[in-house]
N, C-alpha and C positions, 0 to 999 in steps of 0.2 A: 456416269454425272459426280460432278463436287458438287460437296454439301456447304461449299464455301463457293460462289460462281465473285469471279472474279469482274470490274466495274474499272477501269481507266476516267479519268476526268481530266481535264484543264483550269486550275484556276489561277485567282487574275491574281499576281506580283501583293500586293495586302495580304491576301489569305492564306495563297500559299507564306508570306510572312510568320503570319498568324498561327497558324498548325507550326511550323520548325518552333518556334518559342515556348509553344505548350510545349512538345514532346522536349524542348534543350530546358526548358525551367524542372523537366523533371513531374510535370502533373500527371503528364500521358504517355505509355513508355513507345507509343511510337503514330506516325501518321494515321496506321489506319483507324485509331483507338481516338484519334480527337475526330476524327468522321464519324465512326459507330457514334459520336457521344452526340455528338450534335443533331444526327439524323435522329437519334433517339429524343434528342428534344423537340423536331419538328414535327415526328410523331405524338408526344406527350401536347402538344400544341391544337394540334388538330383532331387531337378525341376530345380536347375540352371545349373546341368551338364545337362539334359538334354537340357532345353532350347541352352547351348552352343553349346551340340552337334550335332540338330534340325538346328539352327540357321546357328551361325560360321560356324561350321567342314562343313556340308553340301556346304553351300556359296562357304567357299576354295574349295571342288574337283571340283563342276561345275566349278567354273571359271578355274583351273588345267584341267578339260576335255575340255572348251571352246579353250584354247590355253595352251597344255603342255611348252609352250617355254617358259610362266613366271616362271615354279616354280623352282627349286633349287637343284642341283644335289649334292648328297653324303658328295663328297669331300669337295666344296664350304660350305657346311653347314659342315661337320666338321673343316672346317680351322675359318668360323666365330667365334663358339664354341672356339673355341685354341681360338682366337683374345680375345674377353669378357674372357675370364679364365686369362689367362695370365694378362690385360689392361684389366680393371674392372673401371676404371675411363672413358675409353674410350666408356662405351656402353652404 
């Protein structure tokens, strides 16, 4: 059993070129390091999304369930968004 299983992928030309540029610039030692870094960033992003969903979104839903009057109607939300779009400086 290998500790580092190999996976073969085919990249579109533009992504393959990006990987080659990262290596040729010296930013990365090899192509695998570029891919590993990219996958690590995806993992971090997914972890942050999961944290946001579990902590912030659940807390907001719980607060709304406890006091539905604290919510914003769809009409009020649309009016706020329209105001921000028309007057971005006031946001």
